[in-house]
C-alpha positions as CSV (number, residue, x, y, z in Angstrom):
1,M,0.0,-0.1,0.0
2,T,1.3,3.4,-0.7
3,A,0.9,6.5,1.3
4,A,-1.9,8.5,0.2
5,R,-2.0,12.7,0.1
6,S,-4.7,13.1,2.4
7,R,-6.9,15.5,4.6
8,V,-8.4,12.2,5.4
9,T,-7.0,11.2,8.8
10,T,-7.2,7.5,7.7
11,P,-7.0,6.7,4.1
12,Q,-9.5,3.9,3.1
13,T,-8.1,1.0,1.5
14,R,-10.6,-1.7,-0.6
15,G,-10.0,-5.4,-1.3
16,G,-7.3,-6.3,-3.9
17,L,-6.7,-3.0,-5.3
18,G,-3.6,-1.9,-2.6
19,A,-5.1,1.6,-3.4
20,C,-5.2,4.4,-0.8
21,V,-7.5,7.6,-1.7
22,G,-7.8,10.9,0.0
23,D,-7.8,14.7,-1.2
24,A,-8.8,14.1,-4.4
25,Y,-5.7,11.8,-5.7
26,L,-5.5,7.9,-5.8
27,D,-2.7,6.3,-5.0
28,S,-2.3,3.1,-6.5
29,G,1.0,0.9,-7.4
30,G,2.8,3.6,-6.9
31,V,2.0,6.0,-9.3
32,S,-0.2,9.1,-8.0
33,T,-3.0,10.3,-10.5
34,A,-5.0,13.3,-9.4
35,L,-8.7,12.8,-10.2
36,G,-9.6,16.8,-11.5
37,N,-12.0,18.5,-10.2
38,L,-15.6,20.1,-10.8
39,P,-15.6,23.3,-13.4
40,G,-15.4,26.1,-11.1
41,Y,-14.8,24.4,-8.1
42,L,-12.1,24.6,-5.7
43,W,-11.0,21.7,-4.3
44,S,-11.9,18.2,-3.9
45,A,-11.7,15.2,-1.7
46,A,-12.1,11.3,-1.7
47,N,-14.1,9.4,0.6
48,G,-14.4,5.9,-0.8
49,I,-12.9,3.7,-3.7
50,N,-14.5,0.2,-4.5
51,N,-12.2,-2.7,-6.6
52,S,-13.2,-1.2,-9.8
53,G,-11.4,1.7,-9.2
54,Q,-14.7,4.0,-8.7
55,V,-13.6,6.3,-6.1
56,V,-16.4,9.3,-4.6
57,G,-16.2,12.1,-2.3
58,Y,-17.0,15.8,-2.8
59,A,-15.8,19.0,-4.4
60,Q,-16.0,22.5,-2.4
61,T,-17.1,26.1,-3.6
62,T,-18.5,29.1,-2.8
63,H,-21.5,30.5,-3.2
64,G,-22.9,33.5,-2.1
65,N,-22.1,34.1,1.6
66,G,-21.4,30.4,2.1
67,L,-19.6,27.4,1.2
68,L,-21.0,24.8,-1.5
69,Y,-20.4,21.0,-1.9
70,E,-21.2,18.5,-4.5
71,A,-20.4,15.4,-4.7
72,F,-19.1,13.4,-7.0
73,V,-17.8,10.0,-8.5
74,Y,-14.6,8.9,-10.6
75,T,-14.8,6.4,-13.3
76,G,-12.3,5.4,-16.4
77,G,-10.6,8.7,-15.7
78,V,-13.5,10.8,-15.4
79,T,-14.5,13.0,-12.3
80,T,-18.3,13.7,-12.6
81,G,-20.8,15.7,-10.4
82,L,-23.7,14.1,-8.8
83,G,-25.8,17.0,-8.5
84,F,-28.3,17.7,-5.6
85,L,-31.4,16.8,-4.2
86,P,-34.3,19.1,-5.7
87,G,-33.9,22.3,-3.8
88,G,-30.8,21.8,-2.0
89,N,-27.5,23.3,-2.7
90,S,-24.8,20.9,-0.5
91,S,-23.7,16.7,-1.1
92,A,-21.2,14.7,-0.3
93,A,-20.4,11.2,-1.5
94,N,-19.1,8.8,1.6
95,G,-18.9,5.1,0.0
96,V,-19.0,3.2,-2.9
97,N,-19.2,-0.7,-3.2
98,D,-18.5,-3.3,-6.0
99,N,-22.0,-2.9,-7.2
100,G,-21.7,1.0,-7.8
101,Q,-23.7,1.7,-5.2
102,I,-22.9,4.9,-4.1
103,V,-24.0,6.3,-0.3
104,G,-23.5,9.9,1.2
105,S,-25.4,12.9,2.4
106,A,-27.1,16.0,0.8
107,T,-29.6,19.2,2.1
108,N,-32.9,19.2,0.9
109,A,-35.1,22.2,-0.1
110,S,-36.2,22.7,3.7
111,G,-32.1,22.6,4.5
112,N,-31.9,19.1,6.2
113,T,-29.7,16.5,5.8
114,E,-30.8,13.4,4.3
115,A,-28.8,10.3,3.1
116,F,-29.1,8.9,-0.4
117,L,-28.2,6.0,-2.9
118,I,-27.4,6.2,-6.2
119,V,-26.2,3.2,-8.6
120,V,-23.5,4.0,-11.5
121,A,-22.7,1.2,-13.4
122,S,-18.6,0.4,-13.5
């Protein structure tokens, strides 16, 4: 296992990949790959990885007087924003399993936080 560049206290590893994720970098087999960022966002952080190499996390930007976070998935070299709940303005992906099911949390139109499940093909 290689060391992770990380804002995460304990980088996560999964199965046979022998990879670590954190701070939107994937370190695997001695190679560090920047996962990129969503357009217009300031930075991103990775929270989870599965055995297919899908990585999930969130990106941050400023929005008006506050911060905005958007969940993302990195698959096959492409970082894709996962959007928001209807009327909400913040989301973060926390984990992805080997079936491509992504779990996380997001704010709804009332400003309350809800859990979500999204399925993305690997």
